[in-house]
Backbone as a ProteinNet text record, in pm:
[ID]
protein_1_A
[PRIMARY]
MKHIFVVNPCAGKSDSTRMIQEQLEALGSGVDCELYVTQAAGDATRYVRERCAAEGEETLRFYACGGDGTLNEVLSGLVGCARAELAAYPCGSGNDYIKYYGTAADFLDLRRLMNGTMHKVDVMQVGDRYSLNVCNFGFDALVCKTMDHVRRWPLLGGSNAYTTGILRHILTGRNTPVKMRVDGEDFYSGRILLCTLANGSYVGGKYCCAPYSQIDDGLLEINLFRPMSIPKFASLIGSYADGTYPTLDSVKPYHRYRRGKEVEITSPRPLYLCIDGEVLCDTHFLVRNMPRALTFVAPQGC
[TERTIARY]
723.2	655.7	474.2	430.4	274	257.3	134.6	89.4	-63.6	-60	-174.6	-227.5	-397.8	-425.3	-499.5	-530.2	-591.7	-693.9	-827.9	-911.8	-990.6	-981.4	-1096.7	-1199.9	-1344.1	-1436.8	-1498.5	-1469.4	-1509	-1409.4	-1325.1	-1225.8	-1285.8	-1268	-1319	-1487.9	-1526.3	-1672	-1741.3	-1702.3	-1750.7	-1693.6	-1727.9	-1659.4	-1578.1	-1438.6	-1400.4	-1362.6	-1400.9	-1386.3	-1372.3	-1500.3	-1548	-1462.4	-1414.6	-1315	-1169.7	-1123	-1012	-984.4	-1125.8	-1107.9	-1130.6	-1186.6	-1182.9	-1036.8	-970.3	-845.9	-759.9	-770.4	-674.7	-721.4	-831.4	-888.4	-846.2	-846.8	-758.7	-606.3	-537.8	-390.7	-375.7	-475.5	-462.9	-379.6	-357	-325.5	-207.7	-96.8	52	113.2	27	62.3	-1.7	79.3	27.6	-34.4	-188.6	-265.3	-367.9	-367.9	-506.9	-581.3	-653.9	-758.8	-819.5	-817.7	-859.3	-927.8	-1062.9	-1136	-1146.6	-1120.6	-1117.7	-1260.8	-1229.8	-1401.1	-1443.8	-1326.1	-1364.5	-1218	-1223.4	-1086.8	-1023.6	-866.6	-767.2	-772	-859.1	-852.2	-746.3	-666.5	-605.6	-473.4	-434.1	-333	-304.9	-447.3	-393.9	-420.4	-441.4	-482.7	-297	-243.2	-131.7	-9.7	-44.4	71.5	73.6	-59.9	-73	-6.4	6.2	51.4	202.4	231.4	389.6	425.8	367.5	415.6	406.3	339.6	331.8	460.8	521.7	625.7	658.3	789.6	769.8	880.5	927.8	1048.2	1008.9	889.5	841.4	834.5	886.9	841.6	704	668.7	487	502.2	413.3	396.7	265.6	238	104	39.2	-58	-117.7	-227	-207	-295.6	-416.7	-510.7	-603.5	-710.9	-699.7	-793.9	-713.3	-706.1	-647.8	-537.3	-509.5	-358.3	-399	-505.5	-556.8	-534.1	-568.7	-534.3	-387.8	-331.8	-179.6	-93.1	-184.6	-121	-149.7	-268.8	-321.3	-187.9	-210.2	-115.6	32.6	105.7	218.3	213.7	147.6	165.6	174.2	147.9	84.1	229.4	300.3	408.3	547.8	566.2	716.3	746.9	913.9	955.6	969.7	911.3	897.5	979.1	1093.3	1214.4	1142.4	1070.6	1010.5	890.4	866.4	728.8	797.2	691.2	673.8	578	586.4	432.5	388.2	275.7	257.7	87.2	99.9	-36.3	-116.3	-222.3	-361.8	-419.3	-402.5	-498	-646.3	-749.2	-880.9	-943	-866.6	-936.3	-979.9	-922.5	-998.7	-871.8	-765.6	-649.4	-550.2	-502.5	-393.5	-270.8	-229.9	-120.6	-5.4	27	127.2	232.9	162.3	197	244	185.7	216.9	351	487.6	583.4	666.5	576	639.1	566.7	425.3	365.8	211.4	135.6	-31.6	-50.3	-183.2	-300.6	-308	-321.1	-308.8	-244.2	-112.1	47.9	33.8	-50.3	-50	-153.7	-243.7	-379.2	-356.2	-268.2	-171.8	-131.1	-206.3	-139.7	-53.5	-37.1	94.5	210	199.7	316.9	335.7	265.8	257.5	302.5	273.7	325.1	455.2	540.3	625.7	728.2	687.4	753.9	887.7	956	1096.2	1071.7	1147.3	1164.8	1210.8	1196.1	1243.8	1239.7	1381.2	1419.5	1338	1221.3	1206.3	1202	1173.3	1152.2	1051.1	1014.3	881.6	874.9	801.7	772.6	731.8	776.2	716.3	668.7	522.5	482.9	411.9	497.9	463.3	429.3	326.5	351.3	279.9	261.3	177	296.8	254.1	361.1	302.1	369.2	329.2	440.5	343.6	430.2	455.8	373	375.5	344.4	289.3	293.6	214.3	272.7	227.6	199	89.2	42	-38.3	-34.3	-119	-150.6	-235.6	-291.4	-380	-403.7	-535.3	-547.3	-427.7	-467.5	-493.7	-477.8	-546.9	-683.1	-729	-863	-924.1	-875.1	-919.8	-950	-834.9	-833.1	-942	-1007.3	-1088.1	-1261.2	-1251.3	-1344	-1358.6	-1235.5	-1223.4	-1237.7	-1275.3	-1328.3	-1444.7	-1492.1	-1647.4	-1700.7	-1677.8	-1772.9	-1685.1	-1586.8	-1503.9	-1629.5	-1694.3	-1801.3	-1939.9	-1940.9	-2054.2	-2060.2	-2158.1	-2134.5	-2100.8	-2016.9	-1960.7	-1852.2	-1896.5	-1790.1	-1693.9	-1731.5	-1668.4	-1544.1	-1444.4	-1386.2	-1254.2	-1227.1	-1076.7	-1112.7	-1246.6	-1307.6	-1253.3	-1284.4	-1271.3	-1198.2	-1039.2	-982.2	-1024	-1069.9	-1110.9	-1223.6	-1319.2	-1412.7	-1374.5	-1292.1	-1234.5	-1209.2	-1094.7	-1061.5	-1165.8	-1275.9	-1370.9	-1399	-1426	-1556.6	-1426	-1285.2	-1187.7	-1133	-1168	-1074.6	-1107.3	-1209.2	-1219.2	-1229	-1176.9	-1158.5	-1064	-966.8	-867.4	-759.2	-708.3	-592.4	-523.1	-488.7	-420.7	-420.2	-341.5	-277.4	-155.1	-145	-49.2	50	188.8	229.2	389.1	464.7	640.9	675.2	787.4	876.2	1010.3	1073.1	1186.4	1230.1	1321.7	1366.7	1538.7	1556.7	1679.8	1723.7	1657.5	1709.3	1692	1678.4	1722	1576.1	1559.2	1426.6	1423.1	1303.4	1249.7	1172	1038.8	944.6	848	822.6	742.1	626.5	503.8	430.7	301.2	207	106.1	127.2	70.5	83.1	-17.8	-34.3	-127.6	-122.2	-52.5	-29.2	105.8	136.4	280.8	284.5	364.9	357.8	504.4	511.4	637.8	604.7	698.1	676.9	783.6	771	882.3	817.8	679.2	632.5	618.4	542.3	534.7	406.6	296.1	143.4	63.2	-50.8	-140.9	-267.7	-367.2	-508.8	-544.4	-489.6	-544.4	-464.9	-419.8	-360.7	-297.8	-248	-146.3	-20.2	89.2	234.2	278.4	280.5	339.2	480	529.8	673.2	725	769.4	835.7	966.7	1068.7	1163.8	1198.2	1058.1	1105.5	1153.1	1254.8	1293.2	1242.1	1168.5	1166.8	1273.2	1367.8	1502.2	1620.9	1601.8	1717.3	1737.5	1656.8	1648.4	1619	1572.1	1514.9	1409.1	1314.2	1166.2	1196.9	1098.5	1093.3	958.8	1025.2	930.9	908.7	790.9	754.8	608.9	641	553.4	555.8	401.8	338.9	295.4	335.3	252.9	158.7	37.4	-97.9	-85.4	-176.4	-232.7	-349.7	-397.4	-499.9	-555.2	-718.5	-762.4	-749.2	-755.8	-674.7	-580.1	-493.6	-320.1	-301.9	-419	-439.3	-474.3	-558	-656.7	-533.5	-471.2	-382.6	-251.9	-273.6	-122.7	-168.1	-303.4	-350.8	-275.8	-309.9	-234	-88.1	-16.3	146.3	169.6	52.1	71.1	14.6	-84.4	-95.3	-3	65.4	162.3	308.6	303.4	454.2	546.3	496.3	601.1	594.6	575.3	528.2	684.2	755.9	923	984.8	935.9	1037.7	982.4	823.9	758.6	815.1	861.6	873.3	764.5	618	549.2	514.8	591.7	536.5	658.7	772.1	870.6	829.5	782.8	797.6	660	605.1	525.6	587.5	678.6	683.7	854.8	848.2	971.6	969.6	1127.5	1144.8	1259.3	1255.1	1420	1391.6	1484.9	1500.6	1558.6	1503.7	1551.3	1500.5	1540.4	1539.8	1435.9	1414.1	1333.3	1265.7	1114	1029	967.8	1023.7	875.5	807.8	658.7	554.3	479.7	493.2	419.2	273.5	193.8	86.9	27.6	-31.1	-138.7	-231	-301.1	-434.8	-415.7	-494.8	-524.7	-508.1	-434.9	-357.4	-390.3	-455.8	-494	-348.5	-329.6	-201.5	-254.1	-235.7	-278.1	-164.2	-187.7	-79.5	-144.3	-120.4	-140.4	-338.3	-368.3	-517.4	-582.4	-527	-565.7	-553.9	-634.6	-651.6	-592.7	-501.2	-475.2	-504.3	-494.1	-530.3	-438.5	-359.7	-290.5	-209.1	-142.4	-39.5	78	130.4	253	285	366.9	392.6	539.2	605.5	740.8	744.2	788.8	774.9	931.4	953.4	1069.1	1097.4	1182.4	1207.2	1285.7	1250.5	1297.6	1373	1519.4	1537.3	1559.4	1481.1	1456.5	1442.7	1310.6	1302.5	1199.1	1162.8	1046.7	1087.3	1036.9	1036.5	921.1	916.5	789.4	831.1	695	719.8	641.8	716.3	688.2	631	554.6	524	609.4	641.4	747.6	738.5	857.9	868.3	841.1	827	808.7	916.2
-1814.1	-1703.8	-1714	-1561.5	-1593.3	-1529.4	-1643.5	-1597.9	-1504.4	-1373.6	-1290.4	-1237.8	-1292.8	-1289.7	-1129.3	-1046.1	-900.1	-898.7	-924.1	-936.6	-798.5	-757.7	-624	-700.4	-712.1	-788.3	-692.1	-574	-457.7	-475.5	-550.6	-559.4	-653.6	-652.2	-698.7	-693.2	-803.7	-788.6	-852.3	-939.6	-1000.4	-1032.9	-1041.4	-1095.1	-1213.7	-1171.1	-1336.6	-1376.8	-1332.1	-1373.9	-1514.1	-1587.3	-1705.2	-1834.6	-1765	-1822.3	-1856.2	-1714.5	-1728.4	-1822.3	-1807.4	-1884.1	-2050.7	-2081.9	-2230.3	-2276.3	-2180.8	-2217.4	-2247.2	-2141.9	-2147.3	-2283.2	-2321.7	-2402.6	-2561.5	-2538.4	-2672.1	-2685.2	-2600.1	-2607.7	-2717.7	-2702.2	-2774.4	-2679.9	-2757.2	-2680.8	-2654.8	-2694.5	-2677.4	-2544.2	-2478.9	-2353.7	-2241.5	-2123.3	-2053.2	-1929.3	-1932.5	-1853.6	-1741.5	-1627.2	-1550.2	-1488.5	-1456.9	-1397.8	-1271.8	-1125.4	-1016.8	-956.9	-920	-856.8	-711.4	-624.5	-496.3	-425.5	-319.6	-236.7	-161	-67.7	65.1	40.9	185.4	212.8	264.1	262	296	189.3	108.1	16.4	-78.3	-158	-219.9	-161.1	-29.5	35.3	30	93.5	73.7	-67.4	-136.8	-285.9	-352.8	-335.3	-373.7	-304.3	-137.6	-62.6	-129.2	-149.5	-188.8	-332.7	-409.5	-523.6	-541.5	-482.9	-449.4	-406.8	-229.2	-221.3	-292.2	-370.1	-498.5	-555.9	-604.5	-650.1	-809.7	-865.8	-955.8	-951.1	-1090.8	-1092.6	-1188	-1209.6	-1351.9	-1218.7	-1312.3	-1251.7	-1286	-1138.4	-1108.7	-1112.8	-1214.9	-1176.2	-1160.1	-1032.1	-984.6	-1004.5	-1079.4	-1107.6	-1011.7	-907.6	-824.1	-908.2	-917.8	-987.9	-900.9	-875.4	-769.9	-703.9	-576.9	-564.5	-465	-403.6	-298.8	-173.5	-150.9	-39.8	-117.9	-250.6	-332.6	-342.5	-345.3	-385.5	-270.6	-152.9	-21.5	7.2	-41.2	-8	-58.8	-219.8	-314.3	-258.9	-208.1	-138.1	-19.2	48.5	196.3	178.7	32.8	5.6	-65	-126.9	-224.9	-125.6	-67.9	35.8	100.1	16.9	76	-38.4	-157.7	-270.8	-380.3	-391.2	-471.4	-625.4	-655.9	-788.1	-841	-731.2	-771.7	-778	-880.4	-916.7	-882.9	-886.5	-835.3	-914.8	-988.5	-1100.6	-1037.9	-1100.2	-1042.7	-1124.6	-1162.3	-1256.3	-1186.6	-1166.3	-1097	-1096.1	-1088.8	-1101	-977.5	-857.2	-757.5	-716.4	-584.6	-574.1	-579.7	-494	-444.9	-571.7	-547.6	-638	-641.4	-500.3	-460.4	-492.2	-482.7	-481.7	-632.4	-699.3	-856.4	-925.9	-808.9	-868.1	-879	-798.2	-815	-935.6	-1027.3	-1162.7	-1279.3	-1236.9	-1373.7	-1319.7	-1406.4	-1407.7	-1403.2	-1366.9	-1396.5	-1517.9	-1620.5	-1775.4	-1807.6	-1711.9	-1784.8	-1755.2	-1630	-1592	-1622	-1710.2	-1746.3	-1864.1	-1918.8	-2049.7	-2061.3	-2071.8	-2042.8	-2110	-2246.7	-2331.9	-2275.1	-2217.3	-2161	-2038.7	-1976.2	-1813.2	-1795	-1949.8	-1929	-2009.7	-2053	-2132.2	-2038.1	-1882.8	-1804.9	-1747.1	-1667.4	-1647	-1486.7	-1443.1	-1312.6	-1217.3	-1100.2	-988.6	-849.7	-807.7	-641.4	-560.6	-447.7	-417	-243.4	-159.2	-11.7	-10.3	125.9	179.6	337.9	399.2	550.6	608.4	728.8	819.3	916.5	948.2	1075.9	1154.1	1243.6	1334.3	1175.9	1182.7	1055.3	931.5	927.5	827.3	737.9	590.1	523.7	466.7	437.1	344.7	249.3	141.2	-8.4	11.5	9.4	-5.5	143.1	214.8	343.7	453	545.2	727.9	783.7	793.7	892.6	989	1061.3	1208.8	1245.4	1355.3	1376.4	1306.5	1242.5	1158.7	1046.7	969.5	861.7	862.1	1001.5	1003.9	1013.7	1065.9	1099.4	972.8	870.9	743.2	689.9	692.8	618.3	672.7	767.9	838	728.1	711.5	685.1	505.1	453.2	317.7	306	383.6	361.6	339.5	424.9	459	340	302.9	180.9	50.6	20	-120.3	-231.1	-238.2	-373.5	-336	-234.4	-248.4	-339.5	-408.9	-519	-440.5	-526.6	-503.2	-394.1	-270.4	-146.4	-168.7	-222.6	-267.5	-408.6	-434.2	-525.1	-526.5	-593.2	-551.3	-468.7	-431.9	-323.9	-165.7	-148.5	-44.8	69.8	64.3	135.4	152.5	109.1	141.2	230.5	226.2	286.1	422.4	442.7	588.1	647.5	555.4	644.4	677	623.1	653.2	808.2	806.9	921.8	1038.6	1005.9	1141.3	1164.5	1101.9	1107.1	1274.5	1327.1	1444	1561	1572.3	1650.7	1665.3	1506.5	1507.6	1497.7	1552.3	1533.5	1647	1767.2	1896.5	1930.3	1883.1	1917.4	2008.2	2126.6	2223.5	2158.9	2085.8	2078.2	2154.9	2183.7	2168.5	2035.5	1983.9	1875.3	1882.6	1826.9	1845.7	1701.1	1664.6	1534.7	1533	1495.4	1463.7	1606.2	1734.1	1863.1	1913.3	1857.6	1920.4	1936.6	2040.9	2101.7	1938.4	1921.6	1805.4	1819.3	1903.1	1929	2090.8	2130.5	2241.4	2284.2	2250.9	2281.3	2181.1	2152.8	2054.8	1916.1	1835.4	1703.2	1628.1	1507	1417.2	1352.7	1276.5	1187.6	1157.4	1112.6	1102.1	978.5	860.3	788.2	791.6	747.1	758.5	601.2	477.9	384.9	274.5	190.5	62.4	-33.3	-69.1	-187.5	-158	-271.3	-190.7	-172.2	-226.7	-219.1	-142.1	-67.3	35.8	-15	-7.6	-7.1	-163.7	-269.5	-400.4	-459	-410.1	-449	-371	-224.3	-167.7	-152.7	-184.8	-208.5	-50.8	34.3	160.1	179.4	88.7	123.8	-25.5	-36.5	-195.2	-197.2	-92.2	-86.8	-96.3	-94	-80	-171.2	-182.1	-284.8	-251.3	-353.2	-300	-311	-323.8	-300.9	-255.1	-121.4	-58.3	77.5	107.3	226.3	369.6	344.4	417.9	387.5	531.1	537.2	543.2	502.2	491.4	604.1	682.6	821.3	839.4	808.1	797.9	920.9	1057.8	1153.2	1135	1177.5	1193.7	1358.8	1417.3	1540.1	1527.6	1637.9	1596.9	1560.3	1477.1	1476.9	1487.5	1472.4	1464.2	1295.5	1305.8	1220.4	1070.1	1094.2	1013.5	986.2	1019.9	988.5	902.6	948.1	876	747.1	769	593.5	519.1	578.9	481.2	432.1	486	450.5	365.5	332	271.9	138.9	24.3	-93.3	-73.4	0.7	-2.7	49.7	116.6	106.8	3.3	-49.4	-207.5	-259.4	-305	-444.1	-383.6	-227.3	-190.1	-173.4	-137.4	-134.7	-5.9	77.4	251.8	318.7	250.4	320.8	316.3	223.3	190.8	212.5	281.8	326.3	504.3	515.6	621.1	760.8	702.5	775.4	816.4	759.9	796.8	897.7	894.3	983.2	1144.1	1196.4	1331.6	1356.2	1270.9	1294.1	1247.9	1153	1100.4	1149.9	1162.1	1217.2	1076.8	1044.8	934.3	974	922.2	914.7	847.1	805.5	750.8	866	807.9	900.7	869	937.1	885.5	951.8	1105.7	1185.7	1304	1320.4	1401.6	1452.4	1616.3	1711.9	1771.8	1763.6	1808.9	1914.8	2012.7	2140.3	2190.8	2235.6	2258.9	2401.7	2480.4	2629.3	2594.3	2466.9	2444	2310.8	2292.9	2143.7	2032.9	1959.7	1829.2	1730.8	1612	1486.7	1362.3	1313.2	1255.8	1085.7	971.2	847.1	800.2	723.7	626.1	497.2	425.8	263.9	240.8	350.8	344.3	465.4	503	611.2	770.5	845.8	977.4	1097.6	1153.4	1282.1	1357.4	1493.3	1618	1746.1	1784.4	1901.9	1990.1	2092.4	2155.9	2116.6	2064.9	2046.4	1888.2	1804.2	1692.7	1647.1	1586.2	1555.5	1381.2	1299.7	1145	1134.2	1048.9	1026.5	854.8	805.4	661.7	574.9	469.1	425.5	317.5	280.5	148.2	37	-71.5	-177.9	-164.9	-81.8	-77.6	-183.2	-248.6	-363.6	-483	-571.1	-766.4	-792.1	-813.4	-888.2	-1002	-1098.4	-1244.5	-1296.4	-1344.6	-1398.4	-1514.2	-1591.2	-1721.1	-1848.4	-1936.5	-2056.2	-2070.7	-2040.5	-2093.7	-1946.8	-1847	-1703.4	-1619.1
1978.5	1876.5	1904.6	1925.2	1922.4	1793.6	1740.8	1557.3	1595.9	1621	1608.3	1481.3	1481.3	1352.3	1375.5	1317.3	1358.5	1232.8	1253.7	1126.3	1135.5	989.6	944.7	926.5	956.7	895.8	811.5	774.9	679.2	523.2	543.1	454.3	347.3	200.4	99.8	89.6	38.1	-40.9	77.2	179.2	300.5	413.4	505.6	652.6	643.2	654.4	660.6	791.7	902.7	1021.4	1071.9	1049	1014.1	940.5	843.7	759.8	802.8	860.2	962.1	1083.9	1166.9	1249.4	1240.4	1134.5	1124.3	1072.3	998.3	941	1076.8	1135.6	1284.7	1361	1352.7	1443.6	1436	1230.2	1155.8	1183.4	1257.5	1251.1	1409.8	1462.9	1600.1	1710.6	1823.7	1935.3	1950.9	1870.3	1842.3	1844.2	1755	1738.3	1843.3	1884.7	1950.4	1892.2	1866.1	1801.3	1854.2	1833	1865	1764.1	1820.2	1657.5	1752.3	1678.4	1698	1609.1	1644.8	1523.7	1511.3	1441.2	1489.1	1484.4	1561.3	1625	1521.5	1443.1	1390	1338.9	1212.6	1185	1274.5	1269.6	1352.5	1464.4	1497.5	1598.2	1599.8	1449.1	1431.7	1488	1441.2	1482.9	1674.5	1733.4	1880.3	1925.9	1871.7	1957.9	1907.5	1813.7	1791.5	1871.2	1871.3	1979.9	2098.2	2166.2	2284.9	2306.2	2237.6	2226.1	2230.5	2146.9	2137.8	2269.5	2328.4	2450.7	2564.4	2559.5	2678.4	2726.1	2811.9	2891.5	2798.6	2786.3	2755.3	2633.9	2616.4	2555	2384.1	2401.7	2330.3	2148	2030.4	1917.6	1879.5	1832.3	1831.2	1693.1	1613.7	1479.2	1463.7	1362.4	1357.6	1183.4	1207.3	1037.6	989.1	938.4	875.9	780.6	834.9	768.4	695.1	569.9	505.1	381.4	342.7	233.1	272.6	182.9	202.1	299.8	336.8	436.6	618.4	586.6	704.4	725.1	633.6	649.6	684.4	638.9	679.9	815.7	896.2	1026.5	1134.6	1096	1141.1	1188.7	1041.7	1019.2	1136.1	1126.3	1201	1351.4	1409.2	1543.6	1574.8	1472.7	1523	1470.8	1400.5	1376.1	1463.8	1521.7	1620.2	1725.6	1697.1	1824.9	1735.1	1789.6	1759.9	1782	1831.8	1882.5	1764	1710.2	1628.1	1495.9	1401.4	1279.8	1203.9	1065.6	978.9	917	875.3	748.9	735.6	604.1	568	493.6	541.2	480.5	412.7	266.3	180.6	148.2	249.3	215.5	166.2	117.3	149.2	-58.6	-57.9	-204	-298.6	-274.5	-360.4	-347	-206.1	-165.1	-255.4	-292.6	-392.3	-322.1	-224.5	-159.5	-198.9	-144.6	-192.1	-282.4	-399.5	-522.6	-558.3	-503.4	-508.7	-458.5	-406.4	-362.8	-458.1	-476.1	-520.9	-522.5	-521.7	-555.9	-393.2	-420.7	-308.8	-275.8	-358.4	-329.1	-251.4	-258.4	-219	-38.9	-19.5	116.7	191	141.2	187.6	213.4	210.1	242	389.6	494.9	639.1	673	644.8	640.7	595.9	452.2	381.1	465.1	496	544.9	684.4	788.2	910.7	925.8	799.9	805.6	678.6	662.3	621	606.8	516.4	508.2	556.4	662.5	711.4	614.9	564.8	512.2	568.8	551	646.3	504.8	529.1	423.9	459.2	345.5	399.1	427.8	504.2	527.8	518.3	456.4	407	542.2	591	703.2	631.4	683.8	618.4	751.8	804.6	959.3	1063.8	1131.2	1213	1158.6	1055.6	928.6	907.3	856	767.8	660	550.1	454.7	394.4	384.4	341.2	175.1	95.7	-14.6	-132.5	-147	-206.4	-158.3	-174	-168.2	-302.3	-343.1	-434.6	-418.2	-530.7	-532.3	-682.5	-712.2	-809	-853.3	-931.3	-1005.6	-932.4	-914.4	-830	-705.3	-627.1	-510.5	-489.7	-609.2	-615.6	-643.9	-762.9	-745.2	-617.6	-538.1	-408.9	-337.9	-327.3	-268.8	-311.8	-466.4	-517.9	-486.9	-509.2	-470.7	-305.2	-223.5	-87.8	-69.3	-167.8	-139.7	-225.7	-326.8	-425.3	-392.9	-306.5	-303.7	-271.1	-237.4	-210.2	-314.7	-380.4	-475.3	-572.4	-663.7	-679.8	-832.3	-918.2	-1068.5	-1066.9	-1009.5	-976.8	-884.7	-766.3	-652.3	-677.6	-564.3	-576	-674.3	-728	-797.4	-931.4	-957.3	-1038.2	-986.5	-848.2	-813.3	-861.6	-884.8	-934.3	-1040	-1143.4	-1231.8	-1255.1	-1189.4	-1118.1	-1122.5	-1021.1	-986.6	-1125.2	-1194.7	-1335.4	-1424.2	-1439	-1500.8	-1440.3	-1320.4	-1264.6	-1305.3	-1280.1	-1267.4	-1388.5	-1484.6	-1582.4	-1650.2	-1647	-1694.5	-1626.9	-1478.9	-1417	-1285.2	-1251.9	-1201.8	-1228.6	-1363.5	-1454.4	-1425.6	-1342.4	-1325.4	-1211.1	-1126.9	-1017.2	-1018.7	-980.8	-956	-822.7	-835.1	-723.2	-768.6	-646.6	-651.8	-583.4	-628.7	-530.3	-554	-431.5	-403.8	-339.6	-428.4	-388.9	-343.5	-217.6	-120.7	-134.2	-128.5	-113.2	-246.3	-326.5	-510.4	-553.1	-600.3	-728.8	-800.2	-811.4	-915.4	-1001.7	-969.4	-1091.5	-1037.9	-1099.9	-1041.9	-1148.3	-1158.4	-1254.2	-1224.3	-1324.8	-1306.8	-1340	-1304.9	-1293.5	-1310.4	-1386.6	-1394.4	-1251.8	-1234.1	-1107.4	-1081.8	-962.5	-928	-800.8	-833.5	-726.8	-685.6	-551.1	-422.2	-380.6	-441.1	-431.7	-360.1	-261.6	-236.3	-269.3	-297.3	-370	-524.3	-571.1	-753.7	-780.2	-678.2	-747.3	-697.6	-771.1	-704.7	-760	-729.1	-758.5	-817.1	-736.9	-771.9	-884	-993.8	-1128.5	-1180.1	-1188.4	-1202.2	-1192.1	-1242.3	-1211.5	-1212.5	-1095.5	-1121.1	-1090.2	-1048	-1019.3	-1052.7	-1185.7	-1250.4	-1174.6	-1138.2	-1104.5	-965.2	-878.2	-746.8	-651.6	-554.6	-452.1	-317.1	-263.3	-131.6	7.5	-57.9	75.6	-14.5	-47.4	-120.5	-65.9	11.3	83	45.2	-98.6	-202	-251.4	-251.8	-307.9	-475.5	-505.8	-668	-687.1	-750.3	-799.5	-968.1	-990.2	-1111	-1158.5	-1232.5	-1232.5	-1396.8	-1344.4	-1525.9	-1525.9	-1621.2	-1647.5	-1716.6	-1742.8	-1790	-1969	-1987.7	-2117.9	-2157.2	-2282.8	-2326.6	-2279	-2293.8	-2249	-2326.6	-2480.8	-2591.6	-2533.9	-2502.8	-2493.3	-2339.6	-2287.1	-2138.3	-2126.2	-2259.8	-2236.8	-2314.9	-2386.6	-2505.8	-2392.2	-2305.5	-2191	-2092.9	-2090.6	-1951	-1923.3	-2066.4	-2052.6	-2052.2	-2066.1	-2033.3	-1893.9	-1835.5	-1696.6	-1584.3	-1675.2	-1590.3	-1576.3	-1684.5	-1728.7	-1710.5	-1671.4	-1622.4	-1735.3	-1840.7	-1958.4	-1980.5	-1936.3	-1978.5	-1964.9	-1880.3	-1909.3	-2036.1	-2119.5	-2235	-2381	-2314.7	-2477.1	-2491	-2620	-2694.8	-2650.2	-2662.6	-2667.8	-2533	-2419.6	-2282.7	-2241.6	-2312.1	-2262.1	-2237.8	-2314.1	-2346.3	-2183	-2134.9	-2013	-1887.5	-1917.6	-1742	-1729.4	-1571.7	-1519.6	-1419.3	-1374.1	-1295.3	-1235.4	-1076.5	-1030.7	-916.7	-853.6	-708.6	-619.5	-446.3	-356.7	-243.2	-125.4	12.1	61.7	19.6	72.9	-38.4	-26.2	-85.5	-21.6	-76.3	-16.4	-131.4	-102.1	-181.8	-130.2	-220.6	-138.7	-279.6	-213.2	-344.3	-305.3	-390.8	-347.7	-296.7	-323.6	-264.2	-223.7	-142.5	-71.3	-147	-103.3	-222.8	-114.5	-193.5	-150.4	-175.2	-82.4	-90.7	-4.9	-91.3	-80.7	-3.2	146.7	159	191.5	124.7	128.8	103.7	17.3	25.1	87.2	202.2	265.1	274.5	239.8	191.4	277.4	272.8	369.8	289.8	349.9	253.9	348.2	273.7	317.9	211.5	217.4	168.7	125.6	213.9	249.3	320.9	207.6	314	300.2	360.8	352	370.8	274.5	223.1	322	411.1	376	413.5	340.7	341.5	463.6	548.1	651.7	611.6	591.9	517.8	630.3	556	649	786.5	779.3	961.5	962.1	901.7	950.9	887.5	980.7	912.7	883.3	721.6	663.5	619.8	657.5	658.7	479.3	406.2	304	289.1	199.9	219.5	177.3	268.8	213.5	53.5	-10.6	-133.6	-236.7	-147.2	-257.4	-240.7
[MASK]
++++++++++++++++++++++++++++++++++++++++++++++++++++++++++++++++++++++++++++++++++++++++++++++++++++++++++++++++++++++++++++++++++++++++++++++++++++++++++++++++++++++++++++++++++++++++++++++++++++++++++++++++++++++++++++++++++++++++++++++++++++++++++++++++++++++++++++++++++++++++++++++++++++++++++++++

């Protein structure tokens, strides 16, 4: 097996390339490792796709070294490649997907990660794009745009970037008109606060948006919130962070939940859809879940 570390030097608060290189050197010559440093947005997808297309039968394990955006880029390059596996080395800002399995410290232990356990997991497809963790729209997507802008700012960035986005858009981003169909059936029509379509459980660094999610059941977790007042919204943020909101009577008038394989979203005006932190814009989206379409590697013991 060849272990290929794809490093995004722009991920997180500082460039992690040298640190990763030193850790690989410490492993010694007994492990077949390569390191590739991406040059621009989209370069990881190009590189991984070209490596997967090259002739050979050897298993390729790609380590996405960055945050959820880097993980998404590497994912997009290897979907459909039978000899490829995906692992995460979380040196980015959010690192939400891995929280389903454990902590960033678990994944940053290279020996445990390289001797990890393989899992077949679901992948979401949006047109010609892919998402491993969460697709969200409404208030959340606006927050994602701000997160990308401030992620390296002192105090406001890093793990606080999602909260910064909330504070910026709380007055203007809570009323998005949409129509949704799930597996061919009408699900919702009207204005929303936010909606998440999830295989993973976490978004924004610390918010448990889909507490009942399972990454290998073939189904998306759909959690939609209707518009609410700012005081009500503020009172619910804590339960959204710890994942207890579905159990609260105060949430039920605003919350709609369903599982499904395919979600169609339309809007009378351009709508932002955030897929693993990357924001797309259109008036129509079709999100389809691909059951167990990818081999993901979790650290030994997770």
